Structures are given as structure tokens and as C-alpha cells.
Z-matrix of the N, CA and C atoms (Angstrom, degrees):
N
C 1 1.454
C 2 1.523 1 108.90
N 3 1.318 2 117.15 1 137.99
C 4 1.462 3 121.62 2 178.50
C 5 1.517 4 109.86 3 -59.55
N 6 1.349 5 115.88 4 139.82
C 7 1.462 6 119.93 5 -178.86
C 8 1.525 7 112.75 6 -61.77
N 9 1.334 8 118.28 7 -30.53
C 10 1.469 9 119.69 8 -179.86
C 11 1.525 10 112.04 9 -76.40
N 12 1.327 11 118.36 10 -21.12
C 13 1.468 12 121.43 11 178.61
C 14 1.528 13 111.79 12 -92.86
N 15 1.312 14 116.92 13 -17.99
C 16 1.465 15 121.50 14 -175.45
C 17 1.533 16 113.50 15 -59.99
N 18 1.337 17 119.76 16 -48.38
C 19 1.476 18 118.55 17 179.67
C 20 1.529 19 112.88 18 -59.64
N 21 1.332 20 117.01 19 -37.15
C 22 1.472 21 119.70 20 179.95
C 23 1.535 22 110.16 21 -68.81
N 24 1.327 23 116.88 22 -41.93
C 25 1.466 24 120.69 23 178.12
C 26 1.528 25 110.49 24 -63.15
N 27 1.321 26 116.42 25 -39.76
C 28 1.469 27 120.53 26 179.75
C 29 1.518 28 110.67 27 -65.83
N 30 1.329 29 117.01 28 -44.57
C 31 1.468 30 120.51 29 178.40
C 32 1.527 31 110.78 30 -61.91
N 33 1.326 32 116.69 31 -39.88
C 34 1.469 33 120.41 32 177.36
C 35 1.526 34 110.64 33 -63.95
N 36 1.318 35 116.83 34 -44.35
C 37 1.468 36 121.41 35 177.20
C 38 1.526 37 110.60 36 -56.57
N 39 1.326 38 116.49 37 -48.00
C 40 1.474 39 120.49 38 -179.33
C 41 1.522 40 111.21 39 -63.00
N 42 1.331 41 117.33 40 -40.84
C 43 1.474 42 120.44 41 179.26
C 44 1.530 43 111.40 42 -65.08
N 45 1.319 44 115.82 43 -46.14
C 46 1.472 45 119.59 44 179.74
C 47 1.524 46 109.59 45 -61.44
N 48 1.315 47 117.18 46 -44.53
C 49 1.458 48 119.98 47 179.86
C 50 1.517 49 112.15 48 -64.89
N 51 1.333 50 116.53 49 -42.51
C 52 1.454 51 119.70 50 178.18
C 53 1.519 52 112.20 51 -60.29
N 54 1.317 53 116.32 52 -45.01
C 55 1.473 54 120.83 53 178.97
C 56 1.528 55 110.21 54 -64.68
N 57 1.337 56 117.81 55 -44.19
C 58 1.468 57 120.35 56 179.04
C 59 1.526 58 111.87 57 -59.98
N 60 1.325 59 116.76 58 -42.52
C 61 1.466 60 118.74 59 177.92
C 62 1.517 61 110.99 60 -60.30
N 63 1.316 62 117.30 61 -41.21
C 64 1.462 63 120.54 62 178.84
C 65 1.528 64 111.57 63 -67.96
N 66 1.326 65 116.59 64 -42.36
C 67 1.467 66 121.07 65 -178.92
C 68 1.531 67 111.24 66 -64.98
N 69 1.310 68 116.94 67 -33.79
C 70 1.469 69 120.72 68 -179.31
C 71 1.522 70 111.54 69 -82.71
N 72 1.339 71 117.20 70 -48.83
C 73 1.459 72 119.40 71 -167.49
C 74 1.520 73 115.48 72 -87.84
N 75 1.322 74 118.96 73 -25.38
C 76 1.473 75 118.83 74 175.16
C 77 1.537 76 109.89 75 -64.68
N 78 1.354 77 119.69 76 -49.54
C 79 1.470 78 118.30 77 177.11
C 80 1.535 79 113.20 78 -62.94
N 81 1.333 80 117.56 79 -36.12
C 82 1.468 81 118.85 80 177.64
C 83 1.524 82 110.94 81 -63.42
N 84 1.324 83 117.03 82 -42.16
C 85 1.467 84 120.04 83 178.41
C 86 1.529 85 110.26 84 -63.45
N 87 1.315 86 116.66 85 -44.89
C 88 1.469 87 119.82 86 178.46
C 89 1.528 88 109.93 87 -62.76
N 90 1.328 89 116.69 88 -44.77
C 91 1.462 90 120.04 89 178.66
C 92 1.509 91 112.63 90 -60.64
N 93 1.307 92 116.55 91 -37.59
C 94 1.463 93 120.37 92 177.84
C 95 1.523 94 110.91 93 -68.04
N 96 1.335 95 116.17 94 -42.78
C 97 1.466 96 120.44 95 -178.99
C 98 1.530 97 111.13 96 -63.82
N 99 1.341 98 117.21 97 -43.19
C 100 1.468 99 119.67 98 -178.26
C 101 1.528 100 112.35 99 -86.40
N 102 1.343 101 115.96 100 -0.60
C 103 1.471 102 123.00 101 177.37
C 104 1.529 103 112.65 102 58.69
N 105 1.314 104 115.68 103 51.51
C 106 1.449 105 119.84 104 178.88
C 107 1.528 106 111.06 105 -63.65
N 108 1.314 107 117.74 106 139.04
C 109 1.464 108 120.78 107 176.55
C 110 1.532 109 113.03 108 -62.59
N 111 1.330 110 117.81 109 -17.38
C 112 1.462 111 121.09 110 178.31
C 113 1.528 112 111.77 111 -61.57
N 114 1.334 113 116.58 112 -26.93
C 115 1.466 114 121.02 113 -178.30
C 116 1.522 115 113.29 114 -101.93
N 117 1.328 116 117.09 115 0.27
C 118 1.470 117 120.99 116 -176.90
C 119 1.525 118 111.41 117 -67.60
N 120 1.325 119 115.50 118 144.94
C 121 1.465 120 120.67 119 -179.34
C 122 1.522 121 111.52 120 -63.93
N 123 1.318 122 116.07 121 -37.63
C 124 1.466 123 120.87 122 -178.49
C 125 1.525 124 109.76 123 -86.41
N 126 1.321 125 117.23 124 85.22
C 127 1.454 126 120.94 125 173.45
C 128 1.505 127 117.10 126 89.94
N 129 1.327 128 118.20 127 1.30
C 130 1.455 129 119.83 128 178.50
C 131 1.521 130 110.63 129 -73.45
N 132 1.336 131 117.29 130 118.37
C 133 1.461 132 119.34 131 -174.88
C 134 1.534 133 114.29 132 -64.78
N 135 1.324 134 117.81 133 -17.95
C 136 1.465 135 120.49 134 179.63
C 137 1.529 136 112.65 135 -107.47
N 138 1.325 137 117.51 136 10.55
C 139 1.458 138 120.50 137 -179.43
C 140 1.523 139 112.71 138 -59.50
N 141 1.308 140 117.89 139 -29.73
C 142 1.465 141 121.13 140 -179.09
C 143 1.517 142 112.20 141 -63.40
N 144 1.343 143 117.85 142 -12.84
C 145 1.458 144 121.22 143 -178.56
C 146 1.524 145 113.53 144 -87.36
N 147 1.334 146 117.56 145 -7.56
C 148 1.461 147 119.93 146 -177.98
C 149 1.521 148 109.97 147 -128.47
N 150 1.334 149 115.62 148 167.66
C 151 1.467 150 120.77 149 -177.71
C 152 1.520 151 112.71 150 -88.90
N 153 1.307 152 119.54 151 -27.37
C 154 1.461 153 122.52 152 -176.35
C 155 1.515 154 111.13 153 -125.59
N 156 1.316 155 114.94 154 162.82
C 157 1.459 156 122.18 155 176.05
C 158 1.524 157 109.54 156 -77.48
N 159 1.326 158 116.83 157 151.31
C 160 1.462 159 120.36 158 176.36
C 161 1.523 160 111.09 159 -100.50
N 162 1.298 161 118.02 160 -2.02
C 163 1.460 162 121.53 161 -175.97
C 164 1.513 163 113.39 162 -82.34
N 165 1.317 164 114.94 163 -169.13
C 166 1.458 165 120.95 164 -177.37
C 167 1.522 166 110.40 165 -63.09
N 168 1.310 167 114.46 166 149.24
C 169 1.454 168 120.44 167 179.64
C 170 1.520 169 113.19 168 89.92
N 171 1.313 170 117.43 169 -8.03
C 172 1.453 171 120.58 170 179.94
C 173 1.529 172 110.67 171 -124.10
N 174 1.315 173 116.48 172 34.95
C 175 1.458 174 120.14 173 -177.47
C 176 1.519 175 112.05 174 -62.63
N 177 1.331 176 116.56 175 -22.29
C 178 1.456 177 120.29 176 -177.09
C 179 1.520 178 112.25 177 -106.93
N 180 1.319 179 117.58 178 25.97
C 181 1.461 180 121.08 179 177.42
C 182 1.528 181 108.40 180 -73.88
N 183 1.323 182 115.50 181 110.74
C 184 1.458 183 120.12 182 -174.85
C 185 1.525 184 113.60 183 -98.46
N 186 1.314 185 118.26 184 -20.15
C 187 1.463 186 120.71 185 -173.80
C 188 1.530 187 112.56 186 -64.50
N 189 1.335 188 120.98 187 -52.64
C 190 1.466 189 118.89 188 -176.54
C 191 1.527 190 114.67 189 -57.25
N 192 1.332 191 120.45 190 -50.77
C 193 1.461 192 117.30 191 -178.27
C 194 1.527 193 112.87 192 -64.83
N 195 1.339 194 117.29 193 -30.72
C 196 1.466 195 118.83 194 176.40
C 197 1.524 196 110.45 195 -65.60
N 198 1.335 197 116.79 196 -47.20
C 199 1.461 198 120.57 197 179.40
C 200 1.528 199 111.26 198 -63.05
N 201 1.326 200 116.58 199 -44.43
C 202 1.464 201 120.04 200 -179.91
C 203 1.528 202 110.30 201 -58.86
N 204 1.327 203 116.55 202 -44.57
C 205 1.457 204 121.55 203 -178.43
C 206 1.528 205 110.88 204 -63.98
N 207 1.326 206 116.87 205 -43.34
C 208 1.468 207 120.08 206 178.96
C 209 1.524 208 110.25 207 -60.73
N 210 1.333 209 117.59 208 -44.54
C 211 1.462 210 119.91 209 -178.99
C 212 1.527 211 112.58 210 -70.25
N 213 1.318 212 117.55 211 -30.45
C 214 1.468 213 120.47 212 175.12
C 215 1.530 214 109.53 213 -65.57
N 216 1.320 215 116.58 214 -47.62
C 217 1.468 216 120.32 215 178.37
C 218 1.521 217 109.91 216 -62.70
N 219 1.336 218 117.21 217 -41.37
C 220 1.458 219 120.90 218 178.53
C 221 1.535 220 110.37 219 -59.35
N 222 1.326 221 116.26 220 -42.10
C 223 1.461 222 120.31 221 178.67
C 224 1.516 223 111.80 222 -60.75
N 225 1.324 224 117.32 223 -44.01
C 226 1.462 225 121.38 224 178.53
C 227 1.531 226 109.91 225 -61.66
N 228 1.317 227 117.15 226 -43.62
C 229 1.459 228 119.86 227 -178.63
C 230 1.529 229 112.55 228 -71.57
N 231 1.321 230 118.26 229 -29.43
C 232 1.464 231 119.84 230 173.23
C 233 1.523 232 110.04 231 -65.11
N 234 1.323 233 116.81 232 -38.66
C 235 1.464 234 120.12 233 176.82
C 236 1.529 235 110.71 234 -64.53
N 237 1.316 236 116.78 235 -39.83
C 238 1.467 237 119.91 236 176.97
C 239 1.520 238 111.30 237 -66.10
N 240 1.332 239 116.41 238 -42.33
C 241 1.464 240 120.71 239 -178.88
C 242 1.520 241 111.48 240 -66.25
N 243 1.314 242 117.65 241 -28.02
C 244 1.469 243 120.90 242 179.98
C 245 1.521 244 111.57 243 -62.89
N 246 1.319 245 117.83 244 -28.03
C 247 1.474 246 121.52 245 179.79
C 248 1.526 247 112.07 246 -68.31
N 249 1.340 248 116.09 247 -34.69
C 250 1.468 249 120.11 248 -178.83
C 251 1.526 250 108.47 249 -154.68
N 252 1.337 251 117.09 250 79.63
C 253 1.463 252 120.80 251 -176.19
C 254 1.529 253 114.44 252 -56.59
N 255 1.321 254 117.71 253 -37.25
C 256 1.470 255 118.88 254 -179.12
C 257 1.523 256 111.77 255 -65.39
N 258 1.305 257 117.20 256 -33.88
C 259 1.464 258 120.78 257 178.06
C 260 1.529 259 111.38 258 -71.17
N 261 1.331 260 116.83 259 -17.66
C 262 1.464 261 121.75 260 -178.53
C 263 1.538 262 111.36 261 -114.54
N 264 1.328 263 116.10 262 27.63
C 265 1.470 264 121.71 263 -178.33
C 266 1.513 265 113.11 264 -52.44
N 267 1.314 266 115.98 265 -46.67
C 268 1.467 267 120.14 266 -176.56
C 269 1.530 268 110.72 267 -63.53
N 270 1.324 269 117.00 268 -45.53
C 271 1.468 270 120.69 269 177.61
C 272 1.519 271 110.68 270 -60.47
N 273 1.332 272 117.36 271 -44.19
C 274 1.462 273 120.53 272 -178.46
C 275 1.523 274 111.84 273 -68.01
N 276 1.320 275 117.37 274 -36.56
C 277 1.461 276 120.49 275 176.47
C 278 1.532 277 110.05 276 -65.42
N 279 1.324 278 116.54 277 -45.50
C 280 1.462 279 120.35 278 176.46
C 281 1.526 280 110.53 279 -59.44
N 282 1.326 281 116.70 280 -44.99
C 283 1.460 282 121.16 281 179.94
C 284 1.523 283 110.69 282 -59.02
N 285 1.322 284 116.35 283 -44.64
C 286 1.463 285 120.51 284 -179.60
C 287 1.531 286 111.03 285 -61.65
N 288 1.330 287 116.79 286 -52.87
C 289 1.470 288 119.92 287 -175.85
C 290 1.529 289 112.28 288 -69.86
N 291 1.322 290 117.58 289 -40.91
C 292 1.467 291 120.31 290 -179.66
C 293 1.522 292 111.05 291 -63.81
N 294 1.333 293 116.78 292 -41.99
C 295 1.455 294 119.77 293 -179.59
C 296 1.521 295 112.43 294 -72.82
N 297 1.334 296 118.04 295 -35.37
C 298 1.467 297 120.20 296 175.64
C 299 1.527 298 110.49 297 -63.26
N 300 1.333 299 116.62 298 -46.82
C 301 1.465 300 120.54 299 179.23
C 302 1.525 301 111.14 300 -63.53
N 303 1.320 302 116.38 301 -43.19
C 304 1.461 303 121.92 302 179.47
C 305 1.533 304 110.35 303 -61.52
N 306 1.330 305 116.96 304 -45.09
C 307 1.474 306 120.82 305 -179.24
C 308 1.518 307 111.25 306 -63.30
N 309 1.321 308 117.20 307 -43.93
C 310 1.469 309 120.07 308 -179.48
C 311 1.521 310 111.52 309 -66.10
N 312 1.326 311 116.95 310 -42.93
C 313 1.464 312 120.00 311 178.32
C 314 1.527 313 111.08 312 -65.52
N 315 1.327 314 116.87 313 -44.03
C 316 1.456 315 120.04 314 -179.55
C 317 1.527 316 111.13 315 -63.88
N 318 1.324 317 117.21 316 -40.25
C 319 1.469 318 120.49 317 178.11
C 320 1.524 319 110.26 318 -62.13
N 321 1.326 320 116.52 319 -43.48
C 322 1.465 321 119.84 320 179.03
C 323 1.526 322 110.86 321 -63.64
N 324 1.319 323 116.75 322 -44.19
C 325 1.464 324 120.07 323 -179.64
C 326 1.524 325 111.57 324 -67.75
N 327 1.313 326 118.11 325 -41.77
C 328 1.465 327 121.11 326 179.93
C 329 1.526 328 110.90 327 -64.17
N 330 1.325 329 116.64 328 -34.38
C 331 1.461 330 120.93 329 179.37
C 332 1.529 331 111.73 330 -63.28
N 333 1.329 332 117.01 331 -29.63
C 334 1.464 333 119.81 332 -179.30
C 335 1.528 334 112.65 333 -76.52
N 336 1.329 335 117.29 334 -12.77
C 337 1.468 336 121.00 335 -178.85
C 338 1.533 337 108.98 336 -144.23
N 339 1.322 338 116.22 337 60.16
C 340 1.470 339 121.60 338 -174.66
C 341 1.523 340 113.51 339 -61.50
N 342 1.332 341 117.90 340 -32.82
C 343 1.470 342 119.47 341 179.26
C 344 1.525 343 111.37 342 -58.60
N 345 1.317 344 115.98 343 -35.75
C 346 1.461 345 120.32 344 -176.54
C 347 1.534 346 112.82 345 -95.37
N 348 1.340 347 117.60 346 -36.55
C 349 1.457 348 120.56 347 -170.74
C 350 1.532 349 114.61 348 -115.04
N 351 1.318 350 118.25 349 24.60
C 352 1.466 351 121.79 350 177.76
C 353 1.524 352 111.70 351 -56.54
N 354 1.325 353 116.06 352 -33.52
C 355 1.466 354 119.98 353 -175.91
C 356 1.523 355 112.70 354 -67.68
N 357 1.317 356 118.26 355 -18.28
C 358 1.466 357 120.31 356 179.78
C 359 1.525 358 111.07 357 -63.78
N 360 1.343 359 117.00 358 -22.73
C 361 1.464 360 120.40 359 177.30
C 362 1.529 361 111.78 360 -81.45
N 363 1.346 362 116.47 361 -6.26
C 364 1.466 363 121.46 362 176.73
C 365 1.521 364 112.36 363 -107.33
N 366 1.328 365 117.10 364 -17.20
C 367 1.465 366 118.26 365 -177.92
C 368 1.533 367 111.79 366 -126.16
N 369 1.294 368 119.36 367 -82.60
C 370 1.461 369 122.36 368 -171.82
C 371 1.530 370 113.92 369 -55.71
N 372 1.313 371 116.74 370 -52.96
C 373 1.470 372 119.89 371 -173.67
C 374 1.532 373 111.88 372 -60.59
N 375 1.337 374 119.81 373 -53.60
C 376 1.470 375 116.91 374 -180.00
C 377 1.525 376 113.30 375 -66.46
N 378 1.319 377 118.15 376 -34.89
C 379 1.469 378 120.28 377 -178.63
C 380 1.528 379 110.52 378 -60.34
N 381 1.315 380 117.03 379 -47.39
C 382 1.466 381 118.49 380 -176.62
C 383 1.525 382 112.30 381 -81.95
N 384 1.331 383 117.70 382 -29.12
C 385 1.461 384 119.80 383 177.55
C 386 1.535 385 111.15 384 -70.77
N 387 1.321 386 117.62 385 -39.70
C 388 1.472 387 120.80 386 177.20
C 389 1.527 388 110.10 387 -63.17
N 390 1.322 389 117.39 388 -39.03
C 391 1.459 390 120.25 389 177.70
C 392 1.529 391 110.13 390 -62.21
N 393 1.326 392 117.15 391 -47.58
C 394 1.470 393 120.66 392 -179.84
C 395 1.524 394 111.25 393 -61.76
N 396 1.318 395 117.23 394 -45.32
C 397 1.469 396 120.74 395 -178.99
C 398 1.528 397 111.92 396 -68.88
N 399 1.332 398 116.59 397 -36.49
C 400 1.456 399 119.89 398 177.20
C 401 1.511 400 111.78 399 -61.70
N 402 1.320 401 116.59 400 -42.94
C 403 1.467 402 119.95 401 177.71
C 404 1.526 403 109.89 402 -65.79
N 405 1.325 404 117.10 403 -43.85
C 406 1.465 405 120.91 404 -179.42
C 407 1.526 406 111.77 405 -57.90
N 408 1.319 407 117.25 406 -46.79
C 409 1.461 408 120.54 407 -172.64
C 410 1.523 409 115.38 408 -91.82
N 411 1.331 410 117.98 409 -20.42
C 412 1.472 411 119.63 410 -176.44
C 413 1.529 412 114.45 411 -104.79
N 414 1.303 413 117.12 412 -17.07
C 415 1.474 414 117.61 413 -176.99
C 416 1.526 415 110.13 414 -62.66
N 417 1.305 416 115.10 415 143.61
C 418 1.471 417 117.96 416 179.30
C 419 1.520 418 110.07 417 -70.44
N 420 1.323 419 116.59 418 147.70
C 421 1.463 420 118.97 419 178.20
C 422 1.536 421 109.88 420 -66.82
N 423 1.309 422 115.18 421 147.18
C 424 1.457 423 120.52 422 178.63
C 425 1.526 424 108.20 423 -86.21
N 426 1.306 425 114.73 424 129.08
C 427 1.464 426 120.48 425 179.04
C 428 1.527 427 108.28 426 -72.00
N 429 1.331 428 117.82 427 142.54
C 430 1.478 429 120.01 428 177.26
C 431 1.516 430 110.48 429 -56.83
N 432 1.321 431 115.73 430 137.12
C 433 1.457 432 120.82 431 178.71
C 434 1.513 433 114.77 432 85.46
N 435 1.354 434 116.51 433 1.50
C 436 1.465 435 119.67 434 -179.43
C 437 1.499 436 109.37 435 -98.82
């Protein structure tokens, strides 16, 4: 990719990813809060998108809303970083490494229990691995002394 087009492509990547995170995780958080049957373990067609059931007996399931909230905040910060990626180098570096490590660990863990966690190879793992790889390959090079 031409060096003059790279910063624009990177900013576009960050914006698209930020918007996608918001489009996916805001409705999931709302669905979890209102306990939609779509996310219920017993027959909920979207249950594969979350870690816990939203139905009875799981009133204290803390993992899904925590994850949803983290990804919502991450989406907002990706949108902010898209405006000036160099000013947000540290955040983007953390995002790249944290998501790469998370994807590799999740893939390893899901592999040990494929009957239960097969869906992680369709949602969590590619979502966070693509983000890490996109930052790795699209971020503009840092000029010496910057």
C-alpha cells in the first residue's frame, strides 16, 4: 500500500471497527439487561454470542455485561483514535497486543471444549484477531524521534 494512502486506510479501518463494535455490543448489552429470549440458553437463537444465559437462575451473571461494556468503550476509543492515530499510539499498541493475546488464549481454550465453545471461532476469536492484525499491518510507521 502506498505510504500516503496508508494513514487514511488505517483511520477508515479504525472507524469501521469502532462502529461495528458499537453496533454489535450496544444491542447485546440492552438485550442482556432486558433479558430477551433471543439470548436465552434454552432455545435462544443468539445465545451463541454471549457467555452466559439471560434466563432464570443466572441473575448474577456478571461476565456478559462486563465484556459488552469493555467492547463498547473500546469502540468509542477506536473512533477517537481514528482522528489522530499517532497521538493514540499507546492505546493502539495495547489494543493490538491485548487482542492478539486474548484471541490466542481463547482459541486454545475453545479447542479444549469444542462441543461447548465452537462458536468462539465464528465470533470472539476472529473479531479480536482481525482487530490486532489490522493494527499491526495498517498502522502508519513511526518516524524516528517521534
